N, CA, C and O atoms as CSV, one atom per row, in Angstrom:
chain,resi,resn,atom,element,x,y,z
A,1,MET,N,N,4.555,14.964,-12.174
A,1,MET,CA,C,3.348,15.679,-12.977
A,1,MET,C,C,2.357,15.949,-12.384
A,1,MET,O,O,1.835,15.074,-11.693
A,2,ASN,N,N,1.823,17.166,-12.462
A,2,ASN,CA,C,0.931,17.718,-11.560
A,2,ASN,C,C,-0.628,17.854,-12.972
A,2,ASN,O,O,-0.566,18.387,-14.079
A,3,TYR,N,N,-1.870,17.127,-12.295
A,3,TYR,CA,C,-3.011,16.809,-12.722
A,3,TYR,C,C,-3.899,17.843,-12.127
A,3,TYR,O,O,-3.773,18.138,-10.939
A,4,SER,N,N,-4.789,18.411,-12.883
A,4,SER,CA,C,-6.216,19.033,-12.881
A,4,SER,C,C,-7.150,17.684,-12.210
A,4,SER,O,O,-7.104,16.498,-12.537
A,5,THR,N,N,-7.816,18.218,-11.382
A,5,THR,CA,C,-8.904,16.989,-11.200
A,5,THR,C,C,-9.285,16.878,-12.582
A,5,THR,O,O,-8.937,15.763,-12.970
A,6,LYS,N,N,-9.770,17.445,-13.381
A,6,LYS,CA,C,-10.680,17.387,-15.017
A,6,LYS,C,C,-9.809,16.477,-15.779
A,6,LYS,O,O,-10.171,15.565,-16.522
A,7,GLU,N,N,-8.530,16.876,-15.472
A,7,GLU,CA,C,-7.472,15.487,-16.219
A,7,GLU,C,C,-6.879,14.161,-15.426
A,7,GLU,O,O,-6.362,13.254,-16.080
A,8,ILE,N,N,-6.979,14.092,-13.981
A,8,ILE,CA,C,-7.279,12.902,-13.721
A,8,ILE,C,C,-8.803,12.249,-13.732
A,8,ILE,O,O,-8.862,11.021,-13.805
A,9,GLN,N,N,-9.762,12.834,-13.680
A,9,GLN,CA,C,-11.229,12.434,-13.972
A,9,GLN,C,C,-11.066,11.470,-15.818
A,9,GLN,O,O,-11.492,10.447,-16.353
A,10,LYS,N,N,-10.151,12.681,-16.159
A,10,LYS,CA,C,-10.135,11.820,-18.123
A,10,LYS,C,C,-9.498,11.021,-18.033
A,10,LYS,O,O,-10.019,9.982,-18.438
A,11,ARG,N,N,-8.265,10.885,-17.581
A,11,ARG,CA,C,-7.175,9.786,-17.432
A,11,ARG,C,C,-7.673,8.325,-16.834
A,11,ARG,O,O,-7.237,7.220,-17.159
A,12,VAL,N,N,-8.691,8.624,-15.884
A,12,VAL,CA,C,-9.362,7.232,-15.589
A,12,VAL,C,C,-10.393,6.830,-16.326
A,12,VAL,O,O,-10.547,5.622,-16.511
A,13,ASP,N,N,-11.254,7.736,-16.861
A,13,ASP,CA,C,-12.429,6.937,-17.908
A,13,ASP,C,C,-12.029,6.843,-19.157
A,13,ASP,O,O,-12.715,6.269,-20.003
A,14,ASP,N,N,-10.396,7.620,-19.530
A,14,ASP,CA,C,-9.777,6.832,-21.069
A,14,ASP,C,C,-9.187,5.278,-20.691
A,14,ASP,O,O,-8.838,4.438,-21.521
A,15,TYR,N,N,-9.177,5.156,-19.493
A,15,TYR,CA,C,-8.312,3.653,-18.817
A,15,TYR,C,C,-9.555,2.780,-18.845
A,15,TYR,O,O,-9.635,1.915,-19.716
A,16,ILE,N,N,-10.620,2.955,-17.876
A,16,ILE,CA,C,-11.735,2.336,-17.924
A,16,ILE,C,C,-12.381,2.186,-19.291
A,16,ILE,O,O,-12.644,1.004,-19.516
A,17,SER,N,N,-12.649,2.842,-20.072
A,17,SER,CA,C,-13.503,3.336,-21.534
A,17,SER,C,C,-12.975,2.371,-22.478
A,17,SER,O,O,-13.586,1.985,-23.475
A,18,GLN,N,N,-11.932,2.032,-22.161
A,18,GLN,CA,C,-11.158,0.642,-22.839
A,18,GLN,C,C,-12.209,-0.765,-22.661
A,18,GLN,O,O,-12.257,-1.630,-23.536
A,19,PHE,N,N,-12.829,-0.814,-21.694
A,19,PHE,CA,C,-13.093,-2.525,-21.021
A,19,PHE,C,C,-14.224,-2.685,-21.587
A,19,PHE,O,O,-14.783,-1.625,-21.867
A,20,LYS,N,N,-14.801,-3.678,-21.877
A,20,LYS,CA,C,-16.392,-3.607,-22.123
A,20,LYS,C,C,-16.956,-3.716,-20.863
A,20,LYS,O,O,-18.159,-3.462,-20.927
A,21,GLU,N,N,-16.507,-4.046,-19.509
A,21,GLU,CA,C,-16.763,-3.801,-18.274
A,21,GLU,C,C,-17.455,-2.912,-17.645
A,21,GLU,O,O,-18.501,-2.914,-16.996
A,22,GLY,N,N,-16.216,-1.691,-18.140
A,22,GLY,CA,C,-16.743,-0.453,-17.661
A,22,GLY,C,C,-16.384,-0.450,-15.727
A,22,GLY,O,O,-15.694,-1.091,-14.934
A,23,TYR,N,N,-17.308,0.648,-15.708
A,23,TYR,CA,C,-16.957,0.912,-14.245
A,23,TYR,C,C,-17.959,-0.365,-13.590
A,23,TYR,O,O,-18.929,-0.937,-14.087
A,24,PHE,N,N,-17.167,-0.564,-12.049
A,24,PHE,CA,C,-17.983,-0.962,-11.330
A,24,PHE,C,C,-19.563,-0.540,-10.482
A,24,PHE,O,O,-19.918,0.622,-10.678
A,25,SER,N,N,-20.043,-0.984,-10.017
A,25,SER,CA,C,-21.447,-0.399,-9.504
A,25,SER,C,C,-21.311,0.224,-8.291
A,25,SER,O,O,-20.620,-0.288,-7.410
A,26,PRO,N,N,-21.784,1.081,-8.162
A,26,PRO,CA,C,-21.553,2.094,-6.674
A,26,PRO,C,C,-21.823,0.986,-5.837
A,26,PRO,O,O,-21.340,0.318,-6.751
A,27,LEU,N,N,-22.120,0.160,-5.001
A,27,LEU,CA,C,-21.860,-0.442,-4.326
A,27,LEU,C,C,-20.561,-1.289,-4.245
A,27,LEU,O,O,-20.106,-1.476,-3.116
A,28,SER,N,N,-19.918,-1.818,-5.296
A,28,SER,CA,C,-18.892,-2.656,-5.773
A,28,SER,C,C,-17.566,-1.377,-5.428
A,28,SER,O,O,-16.456,-1.781,-5.080
A,29,LEU,N,N,-17.756,-0.315,-5.527
A,29,LEU,CA,C,-16.819,0.994,-5.908
A,29,LEU,C,C,-16.795,1.023,-4.112
A,29,LEU,O,O,-15.713,0.937,-3.531
A,30,GLN,N,N,-17.739,1.117,-3.554
A,30,GLN,CA,C,-17.984,1.370,-2.219
A,30,GLN,C,C,-17.184,0.330,-1.491
A,30,GLN,O,O,-16.475,0.617,-0.526
A,31,ALA,N,N,-17.333,-1.100,-2.057
A,31,ALA,CA,C,-16.331,-1.856,-1.078
A,31,ALA,C,C,-14.969,-1.793,-1.364
A,31,ALA,O,O,-14.099,-1.973,-0.512
A,32,ARG,N,N,-14.702,-1.479,-2.839
A,32,ARG,CA,C,-13.100,-1.357,-3.387
A,32,ARG,C,C,-12.493,0.133,-2.836
A,32,ARG,O,O,-11.366,0.598,-3.001
A,33,LEU,N,N,-13.279,0.518,-2.355
A,33,LEU,CA,C,-12.906,1.982,-1.366
A,33,LEU,C,C,-12.712,1.793,-0.298
A,33,LEU,O,O,-11.667,2.251,0.163
A,34,THR,N,N,-13.455,1.174,0.423
A,34,THR,CA,C,-13.173,0.575,2.120
A,34,THR,C,C,-12.040,-0.141,2.209
A,34,THR,O,O,-11.307,-0.138,3.198
A,35,GLU,N,N,-11.813,-0.923,0.954
A,35,GLU,CA,C,-10.454,-2.131,1.140
A,35,GLU,C,C,-9.309,-0.709,1.196
A,35,GLU,O,O,-8.734,-0.276,2.196
A,36,GLU,N,N,-9.229,-0.202,-0.206
A,36,GLU,CA,C,-8.131,1.041,-0.201
A,36,GLU,C,C,-7.782,1.371,1.012
A,36,GLU,O,O,-6.745,1.091,1.613
A,37,VAL,N,N,-8.832,2.072,1.402
A,37,VAL,CA,C,-8.697,2.892,2.501
A,37,VAL,C,C,-7.980,2.379,3.826
A,37,VAL,O,O,-7.190,3.039,4.502
A,38,GLY,N,N,-8.530,0.694,4.139
A,38,GLY,CA,C,-8.066,-0.106,5.023
A,38,GLY,C,C,-6.635,-0.316,4.323
A,38,GLY,O,O,-5.805,0.103,5.129
A,39,GLU,N,N,-6.361,-0.518,3.828
A,39,GLU,CA,C,-4.615,-0.915,3.328
A,39,GLU,C,C,-3.938,0.364,3.728
A,39,GLU,O,O,-3.080,0.418,4.609
A,40,MET,N,N,-4.482,1.658,2.852
A,40,MET,CA,C,-3.741,2.780,4.001
A,40,MET,C,C,-3.709,3.107,5.304
A,40,MET,O,O,-2.919,3.945,5.738
A,41,ALA,N,N,-4.609,2.443,6.079
A,41,ALA,CA,C,-4.977,2.565,7.391
A,41,ALA,C,C,-3.776,1.790,7.724
A,41,ALA,O,O,-2.870,2.362,8.329
A,42,ARG,N,N,-3.671,0.634,7.419
A,42,ARG,CA,C,-2.592,-0.329,7.634
A,42,ARG,C,C,-1.511,-0.127,7.568
A,42,ARG,O,O,-0.757,-0.836,8.234
A,43,GLU,N,N,-0.963,0.951,6.716
A,43,GLU,CA,C,-0.075,1.147,6.331
A,43,GLU,C,C,0.834,2.553,7.650
A,43,GLU,O,O,1.949,2.599,8.169
A,44,ILE,N,N,-0.178,3.297,7.694
A,44,ILE,CA,C,-0.587,4.119,8.719
A,44,ILE,C,C,0.131,4.025,9.660
A,44,ILE,O,O,1.096,4.758,9.874
A,45,ASN,N,N,-0.399,2.726,10.640
A,45,ASN,CA,C,-0.421,1.779,11.417
A,45,ASN,C,C,1.254,1.720,12.001
A,45,ASN,O,O,2.003,2.104,12.900
A,46,HIS,N,N,1.181,0.979,10.819
A,46,HIS,CA,C,2.913,0.093,10.621
A,46,HIS,C,C,3.822,1.507,11.176
A,46,HIS,O,O,4.413,1.536,12.255
A,47,ARG,N,N,3.781,2.661,10.169
A,47,ARG,CA,C,4.557,3.566,10.372
A,47,ARG,C,C,4.512,4.475,11.376
A,47,ARG,O,O,5.437,5.268,11.556
A,48,TYR,N,N,3.382,4.442,12.160
A,48,TYR,CA,C,3.329,5.877,13.263
A,48,TYR,C,C,2.584,5.330,14.468
A,48,TYR,O,O,2.533,5.900,15.558
A,49,GLY,N,N,1.921,3.987,14.124
A,49,GLY,CA,C,1.204,3.078,15.181
A,49,GLY,C,C,1.984,1.951,16.031
A,49,GLY,O,O,2.961,1.316,15.633
A,50,GLU,N,N,1.529,1.867,16.931
A,50,GLU,CA,C,2.218,0.698,17.888
A,50,GLU,C,C,2.125,-0.991,17.009
A,50,GLU,O,O,2.008,-2.092,17.548
A,51,LYS,N,N,2.199,-0.756,15.917
A,51,LYS,CA,C,1.967,-2.329,15.274
A,51,LYS,C,C,2.757,-2.572,13.895
A,51,LYS,O,O,2.291,-2.424,12.765
A,52,PRO,N,N,4.219,-3.027,14.283
A,52,PRO,CA,C,5.061,-2.817,13.575
A,52,PRO,C,C,4.649,-4.084,12.336
A,52,PRO,O,O,3.744,-4.907,12.478
A,53,LYS,N,N,5.331,-4.003,11.440
A,53,LYS,CA,C,5.318,-5.005,10.237
A,53,LYS,C,C,5.892,-6.508,10.633
A,53,LYS,O,O,6.710,-6.797,11.506
A,54,LYS,N,N,5.257,-7.290,9.787
A,54,LYS,CA,C,6.135,-8.749,10.114
A,54,LYS,C,C,7.135,-8.593,9.413
A,54,LYS,O,O,7.265,-7.864,8.430
A,55,ASP,N,N,8.185,-9.564,10.105
A,55,ASP,CA,C,9.422,-9.573,8.252
A,55,ASP,C,C,9.045,-10.291,7.490
A,55,ASP,O,O,9.878,-10.926,6.843
A,56,SER,N,N,7.510,-10.507,7.231
A,56,SER,CA,C,7.406,-11.772,5.993
A,56,SER,C,C,6.618,-10.429,4.865
A,56,SER,O,O,6.549,-10.553,3.642
A,57,GLU,N,N,6.092,-9.200,5.658
A,57,GLU,CA,C,5.674,-8.099,5.030
A,57,GLU,C,C,6.282,-7.051,3.909
A,57,GLU,O,O,6.735,-5.994,4.347
A,58,LYS,N,N,6.306,-7.224,2.872
A,58,LYS,CA,C,6.503,-5.940,2.281
A,58,LYS,C,C,6.793,-4.937,2.610
A,58,LYS,O,O,6.734,-4.976,3.839
A,59,GLU,N,N,7.199,-3.646,2.194
A,59,GLU,CA,C,7.209,-2.512,2.203
A,59,GLU,C,C,6.281,-1.727,1.447
A,59,GLU,O,O,6.281,-2.004,0.248
A,60,LYS,N,N,5.556,-0.901,1.775
A,60,LYS,CA,C,4.694,-0.250,0.691
A,60,LYS,C,C,4.494,1.173,1.042
A,60,LYS,O,O,4.291,1.665,2.151
A,61,ALA,N,N,4.580,1.687,-0.011
A,61,ALA,CA,C,4.492,3.092,-0.015
A,61,ALA,C,C,3.309,3.800,0.461
A,61,ALA,O,O,2.203,3.588,-0.036
A,62,LEU,N,N,3.503,4.630,1.401
A,62,LEU,CA,C,2.056,5.160,1.809
A,62,LEU,C,C,1.566,6.120,0.451
A,62,LEU,O,O,0.391,6.482,0.493
A,63,GLU,N,N,2.301,6.517,-0.635
A,63,GLU,CA,C,2.036,7.372,-1.745
A,63,GLU,C,C,1.561,6.404,-2.457
A,63,GLU,O,O,0.502,6.740,-2.987
A,64,GLU,N,N,1.950,5.122,-2.752
A,64,GLU,CA,C,0.912,4.082,-3.536
A,64,GLU,C,C,-0.487,3.817,-3.028
A,64,GLU,O,O,-1.390,3.627,-3.843
A,65,GLU,N,N,-0.721,3.792,-1.713
A,65,GLU,CA,C,-1.935,3.385,-0.966
A,65,GLU,C,C,-2.696,4.866,-1.338
A,65,GLU,O,O,-3.773,4.814,-1.932
A,66,LEU,N,N,-2.183,6.026,-1.019
A,66,LEU,CA,C,-3.224,7.306,-0.946
A,66,LEU,C,C,-3.343,7.306,-2.514
A,66,LEU,O,O,-4.422,7.865,-2.711
A,67,GLY,N,N,-2.722,6.924,-3.917
A,67,GLY,CA,C,-2.909,6.678,-4.930
A,67,GLY,C,C,-4.001,5.955,-5.328
A,67,GLY,O,O,-4.703,6.316,-6.272
A,68,ASP,N,N,-4.223,4.872,-4.627
A,68,ASP,CA,C,-4.965,3.675,-4.768
A,68,ASP,C,C,-6.024,4.217,-4.477
A,68,ASP,O,O,-6.914,3.983,-5.296
A,69,VAL,N,N,-6.332,4.912,-3.562
A,69,VAL,CA,C,-8.064,5.791,-2.911
A,69,VAL,C,C,-8.257,6.532,-3.973
A,69,VAL,O,O,-9.309,6.412,-4.602
A,70,LEU,N,N,-7.241,7.467,-4.380
A,70,LEU,CA,C,-7.221,8.459,-5.339
A,70,LEU,C,C,-7.720,7.893,-6.313
A,70,LEU,O,O,-8.632,8.609,-6.725
A,71,PHE,N,N,-7.593,6.739,-7.081
A,71,PHE,CA,C,-8.226,6.110,-8.292
A,71,PHE,C,C,-9.467,5.535,-7.796
A,71,PHE,O,O,-10.347,5.476,-8.654
A,72,VAL,N,N,-9.701,5.205,-6.928
A,72,VAL,CA,C,-11.114,4.283,-6.923
A,72,VAL,C,C,-12.227,5.339,-6.973
A,72,VAL,O,O,-13.179,5.309,-7.751
A,73,LEU,N,N,-11.899,6.621,-5.701
A,73,LEU,CA,C,-12.266,7.539,-5.911
A,73,LEU,C,C,-12.674,8.415,-7.341
A,73,LEU,O,O,-13.621,9.163,-7.582
A,74,THR,N,N,-12.170,8.219,-7.698
A,74,THR,CA,C,-12.093,9.003,-8.791
A,74,THR,C,C,-12.875,8.054,-9.655
A,74,THR,O,O,-13.551,8.765,-10.398
A,75,CYS,N,N,-13.084,6.903,-9.889
A,75,CYS,CA,C,-13.709,5.903,-10.527
A,75,CYS,C,C,-15.211,6.337,-10.242
A,75,CYS,O,O,-16.153,6.595,-10.991
A,76,PHE,N,N,-15.051,6.315,-8.771
A,76,PHE,CA,C,-16.715,6.395,-8.148
A,76,PHE,C,C,-17.667,7.581,-8.767
A,76,PHE,O,O,-18.800,7.585,-9.250
A,77,ALA,N,N,-16.583,8.676,-8.502
A,77,ALA,CA,C,-17.358,9.881,-9.184
A,77,ALA,C,C,-17.413,9.647,-10.895
A,77,ALA,O,O,-18.416,9.970,-11.532
A,78,ASN,N,N,-16.522,9.202,-11.375
A,78,ASN,CA,C,-16.885,8.844,-12.881
A,78,ASN,C,C,-18.184,8.428,-13.061
A,78,ASN,O,O,-19.077,8.996,-13.689
A,79,SER,N,N,-18.217,7.328,-12.424
A,79,SER,CA,C,-19.415,6.433,-12.678
A,79,SER,C,C,-20.785,7.184,-12.311
A,79,SER,O,O,-21.866,6.902,-12.828
A,80,LEU,N,N,-20.641,7.909,-11.605
A,80,LEU,CA,C,-22.005,8.923,-10.937
A,80,LEU,C,C,-21.910,10.516,-11.595
A,80,LEU,O,O,-22.342,11.507,-11.005
A,81,GLU,N,N,-21.360,10.535,-12.720
A,81,GLU,CA,C,-20.883,11.742,-13.363
A,81,GLU,C,C,-20.652,12.888,-11.984
A,81,GLU,O,O,-21.241,13.961,-12.114
A,82,ILE,N,N,-20.125,12.761,-11.164
A,82,ILE,CA,C,-19.859,13.799,-10.348
A,82,ILE,C,C,-18.279,14.328,-10.835
A,82,ILE,O,O,-17.166,13.843,-11.037
A,83,ASP,N,N,-19.015,15.736,-10.881
A,83,ASP,CA,C,-17.437,16.677,-11.264
A,83,ASP,C,C,-16.845,16.463,-9.867
A,83,ASP,O,O,-17.625,16.500,-8.915
A,84,LEU,N,N,-15.113,16.168,-9.583
A,84,LEU,CA,C,-14.257,16.151,-8.522
A,84,LEU,C,C,-13.999,17.882,-8.025
A,84,LEU,O,O,-13.961,18.275,-6.859
A,85,SER,N,N,-13.867,18.600,-9.074
A,85,SER,CA,C,-14.121,20.135,-8.568
A,85,SER,C,C,-15.004,20.566,-7.877
A,85,SER,O,O,-15.033,21.310,-6.897
A,86,GLU,N,N,-15.826,19.981,-8.531
A,86,GLU,CA,C,-17.575,20.959,-8.039
A,86,GLU,C,C,-17.388,20.275,-6.381
A,86,GLU,O,O,-17.585,21.035,-5.433
A,87,ALA,N,N,-17.058,19.030,-6.159
A,87,ALA,CA,C,-17.769,18.578,-5.181
A,87,ALA,C,C,-16.534,18.934,-4.067
A,87,ALA,O,O,-16.939,19.040,-2.909
A,88,PHE,N,N,-15.459,19.079,-4.222
A,88,PHE,CA,C,-14.500,19.589,-3.372
A,88,PHE,C,C,-14.683,21.127,-3.367
A,88,PHE,O,O,-14.477,21.735,-2.316
A,89,GLU,N,N,-15.079,21.821,-4.547
A,89,GLU,CA,C,-15.451,22.909,-4.008
A,89,GLU,C,C,-16.497,23.024,-2.950
A,89,GLU,O,O,-16.300,23.308,-1.769
A,90,HIS,N,N,-17.564,22.780,-3.496
A,90,HIS,CA,C,-18.802,22.157,-2.420
A,90,HIS,C,C,-18.410,22.422,-0.784
A,90,HIS,O,O,-18.821,23.335,-0.068
A,91,SER,N,N,-17.330,21.146,-0.381
A,91,SER,CA,C,-17.456,20.893,0.580
A,91,SER,C,C,-16.473,21.982,1.187
A,91,SER,O,O,-16.697,22.255,2.366
A,92,MET,N,N,-15.418,22.651,0.574
A,92,MET,CA,C,-14.611,22.902,0.932
A,92,MET,C,C,-15.188,24.626,1.385
A,92,MET,O,O,-14.735,25.232,2.356
A,93,SER,N,N,-16.117,25.112,0.566
A,93,SER,CA,C,-17.168,26.222,1.506
A,93,SER,C,C,-17.770,26.051,2.225
A,93,SER,O,O,-18.299,26.991,2.818
A,94,LYS,N,N,-18.051,24.538,2.613
A,94,LYS,CA,C,-19.095,24.112,3.680
A,94,LYS,C,C,-17.915,24.346,4.986
A,94,LYS,O,O,-18.261,24.889,6.035
A,95,ILE,N,N,-16.712,23.933,4.790
A,95,ILE,CA,C,-16.168,23.442,5.809
A,95,ILE,C,C,-15.803,25.161,6.523
A,95,ILE,O,O,-16.064,25.584,7.649
A,96,GLU,N,N,-15.271,25.701,5.615
A,96,GLU,CA,C,-14.492,26.988,5.596
A,96,GLU,C,C,-15.898,27.920,6.820
A,96,GLU,O,O,-15.697,28.362,7.952
A,97,THR,N,N,-17.324,27.932,5.943
A,97,THR,CA,C,-18.015,28.443,6.690
A,97,THR,C,C,-18.363,27.934,8.220
A,97,THR,O,O,-18.569,28.843,9.025
A,98,ARG,N,N,-18.453,26.522,8.730
A,98,ARG,CA,C,-19.120,25.872,9.499
A,98,ARG,C,C,-17.617,26.122,10.444
A,98,ARG,O,O,-17.686,26.609,11.572
A,99,ASP,N,N,-16.812,25.881,10.067
A,99,ASP,CA,C,-15.332,25.439,11.117
A,99,ASP,C,C,-14.705,26.719,11.238
A,99,ASP,O,O,-13.640,26.634,11.851
A,100,LYS,N,N,-15.074,28.183,10.768
A,100,LYS,CA,C,-14.371,28.671,10.486
A,100,LYS,C,C,-13.854,29.989,11.900
A,100,LYS,O,O,-13.135,30.986,11.831
A,101,ASP,N,N,-14.655,29.342,13.107
A,101,ASP,CA,C,-13.950,29.989,14.201
A,101,ASP,C,C,-13.831,28.367,15.515
A,101,ASP,O,O,-13.748,28.459,16.740
A,102,ARG,N,N,-13.867,27.014,14.653
A,102,ARG,CA,C,-13.631,26.203,15.595
A,102,ARG,C,C,-12.074,25.907,15.756
A,102,ARG,O,O,-11.887,25.087,16.655
A,103,TRP,N,N,-11.007,26.303,15.195
A,103,TRP,CA,C,-10.022,26.071,15.368
A,103,TRP,C,C,-9.058,27.190,15.990
A,103,TRP,O,O,-9.731,28.221,15.990
A,104,THR,N,N,-7.582,27.502,16.607
A,104,THR,CA,C,-7.026,28.257,17.024
A,104,THR,C,C,-6.177,28.500,15.899
A,104,THR,O,O,-5.576,27.792,15.091
A,105,ARG,N,N,-6.349,29.994,16.146
A,105,ARG,CA,C,-5.718,30.827,14.184
A,105,ARG,C,C,-4.174,31.033,14.563
A,105,ARG,O,O,-3.898,31.565,15.638
A,106,LYS,N,N,-3.100,30.584,13.624
A,106,LYS,CA,C,-2.085,31.096,14.110
A,106,LYS,C,C,-1.941,32.689,13.790
A,106,LYS,O,O,-2.656,33.263,12.970
A,107,GLU,N,N,-0.929,33.313,14.544
A,107,GLU,CA,C,-0.756,35.033,14.134
A,107,GLU,C,C,0.003,34.610,12.871
A,107,GLU,O,O,0.630,33.629,12.473
A,108,ARG,N,N,-0.348,35.794,12.443
A,108,ARG,CA,C,0.000,36.243,11.361
A,108,ARG,C,C,0.984,37.072,11.219
A,108,ARG,O,O,0.827,38.091,11.892
A,109,GLU,N,N,2.351,37.023,10.347
A,109,GLU,CA,C,3.607,37.533,10.310
A,109,GLU,C,C,3.287,38.843,9.803
A,109,GLU,O,O,2.481,39.188,8.939
A,110,LYS,N,N,4.115,39.524,10.548
A,110,LYS,CA,C,3.988,41.184,10.162
A,110,LYS,C,C,5.175,41.511,8.840
A,110,LYS,O,O,5.284,42.646,8.375
């Protein structure tokens, strides 16, 4: 299933809104985001780095770890009333301007 960022933010908000506790504080969300990114990094290191998993460690899907990062990032955005589409557009505009001549472009096919 394909979701727009608006749909992702709504689905996360619908889920979190059913609990009295609501969203965690920004500091707690930052800690959770750091934790999830660390878990993703660990999985990447096991797959592509020099640190193989121990036999006792279960295999985790990189997609699952990336999904966890996206969930916490969405919680963060929702808790601060930030539209992820707008944040993405702002970042891409900045990157496309700042880095337009930074990398070697591929030859265009004719």
